[in-house]
Structure formats: C-alpha cells, structure tokens
N, C-alpha and C positions, 0 to 999 in steps of 0.2 A: 419419462422412462415407455418405451415402446416392447410389446412383447408379438409375437408372429407366429401364429400357431400355423404349420404348414402339413397338409394332407394329401396323398394320394387322388392323384382327379378323380379315382371312381371309389362309386361307396355303394354298400348292401347292406341289405338289411336281415341277419340270420336269424331264425328264428325254433328253438325247439328242433336242431336239425341235432345227429348223432354221427361224429365221426370218430374216427379210430384212428388208430396211427399217434403223433407228436402233434400237440398243439404246441409253437414258438412264440410266444408274446415277447415284444419288443416295446418300451414306451419312455423316450429319454435318455437310453443308455440299450445296455444287455441284461435284462432279466426277464430268462427262460423258464418256461415250465413248463414240464411236460405230464402229459393227460390222456386218458385216453378214453372214449363215451363221455364229452365232454358237450352240454349243452351251450349252447354261445345262443343269448337274447339281448343282448348289448347290439346299437344301431351304429349306423357310420362309422361302421372301422372299414379299411382296407384291405383286401390280403390280395398272398399270390399264392396261386394252388402249384404246390412244386413237390412233390413224391410225398405225397398227402401230408403237408405239413402247410400250417398259416402263417403268417408274417406280419403282423398288428407294427406299423410305423409310425410315429413322431418326430417334428422335428422344431424345435423351438429356436428362433433365433431372436437373439435382445440388443438392442438399440442401446447404442452408447451415448451414455449422458454426456449432454455437455457441464463444465464445470465453469461456471462463472468468477472470473478471476474478480477477488476485493484490493481495491485500491485505498489506499488510507486517506481518511479526507486532509482537504488544504487545512494548516493552520494560519493566522496570521495573529501575535501577539500582539497585546493593546498598548498601545502608548506610553511610555509614563515622562511625567513633565521632571522630576524630580534634578534630575541631574543642572539642568537649564534654572531653573528657579536657585537652588545653589552657590550655581557661578551669576548670579544676575544679583543675589542676597550678597554675597561677600565683594561686588565691585559697589554695590552698595556701601559697604562699609570704609572699603575703598577709601570713596568720594569722601566719607563724613571725618575722616583721618587726613583729608585734603593728599593722600597721596593721587593723583592723578594719573600720573603715571603708569603706576602698577593699575589701577581700575579699570583705563580705557579699554588693555584688550582683553580682561576678563569680562568686561559687559558685553565686549564684543562678540566673546568667544559662547557667552550666555544666550544674547539674542541670537546668533546661528542657529545653535542646538535646539533653543523655544520654536524656530522656523521650523527646522529640520524634524521635529518631532511630530510637529501639526500632517506634514506631508508623505514621510520617508516610512515605507513598512519595510519587513522582513516577511516573504512570504513560503512557506513550506507545505510544497506540495508532496505529491505522490513518490517523485522521485529528486528532486532539487531543489535547494535555498536560494529565491530571487527576491531581492532588491527590488521595489514597486514603489510607485510614488500616487499621490493625490488619494481619495476617497472611491475612484472607480479603479484604484489598483493599476495603475494607465505601467507602460514600459519606461523603465530609467536611463536608455540608451545606454554607449557604450560606456565602459569606464574609466574617469579620465587620466587614471595612475598608470594603468597598465594595459588597457585595450581591452578588447572583445565582453561581450555580454555579461550582464550583473546576476551571470543565474550558472550556479555550480551544482554540479550531481553529486548525491550525498558519497557515491562510489568513489568519486575522484579524494574525499577528507581526508588526510594527514594524519594529522589530532587537530584539537582546536579546545580552547580553555576560554573560562570566562572570570576576570579580573574587577571586582574583588568579590566573591559569593554572595558574604551578605549588605556588602553594597555593591552592584555592578556596575562597574564605570565604563569596561572596555569587554569589547569580545573579539579572540581573535581566534584564527583558524591559517589551516594549509591546507591549499588544494596543488593538485598536480593538472586539472585540467586545464587552466591557462598558460604552464608551462612546463616538461617533464621533471624538470628538476623540483617542484615546487614553487608556487608561487603565495607570500604572506599577509592577511587581511585583516585592515585595524577596523572596528567600530564601535563610534560611542551607543552604548546601552542606552538607547532612547525608547524603550519595552520594558515591558513585563516584564521583571529579570528571571521570577519565577515559571513565568511560561517562556521565558526563552530558554533556558536550560533545559527544562523539561522534554522539548519537544526536538534541541538538542541531540539528547541523550538519547532519544526515541526513533529519530532518522541518521543519525550520523556515528554512534554510540559513546560510551562513555567518556567523561573526562577526569584528568586526574583529581581536578579539583573538589571540593564536593557544593551539592546546590546553595542556593541563597535562600536563606531565612525569612 
C-alpha cells in the first residue's frame, strides 16, 4: 500500500514570530485552532496569508491494495483397483465352476477396468471436472457417447450421487453444459472413493448420499 504526502510547493521556516489574529490549522480534515500571539517554531509548513490567518494543509492519497485472487488447488484422486480385482476374482470363480459363458464377460469387464484404472484420471481444477488420461494428464478428446469435451464446470452440475458410499462402484452426475435440459453421466469408481467424495462435495456441493467409510 502506497501513501503519498502532498504539500504546497513553497515552504517557509517560521521561528519565534508573533502573530495576532486567528491561526487556522487544517491537517487531514478540518481541525481549527484559534489562538493569538502564537509562536510557530516548526518548519516545512506551507501557509497562505489571508486576513491575518494561516492555513496549513496536507493531503494524503491512499493507493489501492491489489487483492490477489486465491484459486483452489487441482485435485487428482488416486487410482483404486478394487473393482477390477473383484471382477477378475469373480470370473476366476466362475471358471472354476465350469461356467465359462458367464466368466467370459465378467473377466473381460474386469480386464477393461483394470486397464482404465492405470490410465484414466478425474482432474478437479478450480472451476471444472475433467477426464484426462496417462501420467502426463493428457486430454481425453471428445466424449464418445454424447460428444463434446470431457470437461464440465461445477456451476453446471444439477445433482450427483455416489453408489454405494461404503463400497463405491458408480459415480453419477447430471450437468446442463452439454445440453440445457441436462445430460446424465455414469463412471465406474476406479479412483479412491473417499477422495472422490470429498472433492465432489467441496466443488459441486453436497450429495444426498453419505460419504464412504
């Protein structure tokens, strides 16, 4: 913050002089003191003689303090392999029971989610949720189902839910950025469920469900 002191351009040193009449002193406002036979010994005062009165003025100008906007940090929940491991374990059990017809799709889904867990990330920046891929957090391109970029502002969120809180499997949210009437999204929870829930509450508002244990 800057403070600027502006005084009149001419200065006088006044010592041991008697003045009769009224002395008017103004410093940052109107504080008037009337006195006679006053000795003025201080220097660097600017005065104007007008009907035996002296007017001492000073003007302060306050600089504007710039307030730096604080942005929220970017949060990337850790990957969580529990769902693909459970699916692959279930597929293994079905194979053991000689139920290959059921084991095949369950095993393929487990392998797909295992692969996605290693590469897909939810990135929560200051204003939006974005789906990115890889350790370098590269852009994921357009959404293959509804089109548009896989990035949605928190302000466009209508509601969201985490199913199920104690062992989250799916995260659901509805947003109006893709289309005005609202677009629904479902994603498997291949991230740390507690971290995901906490950041969703912070950035998108509270959910109807309780947080995961």
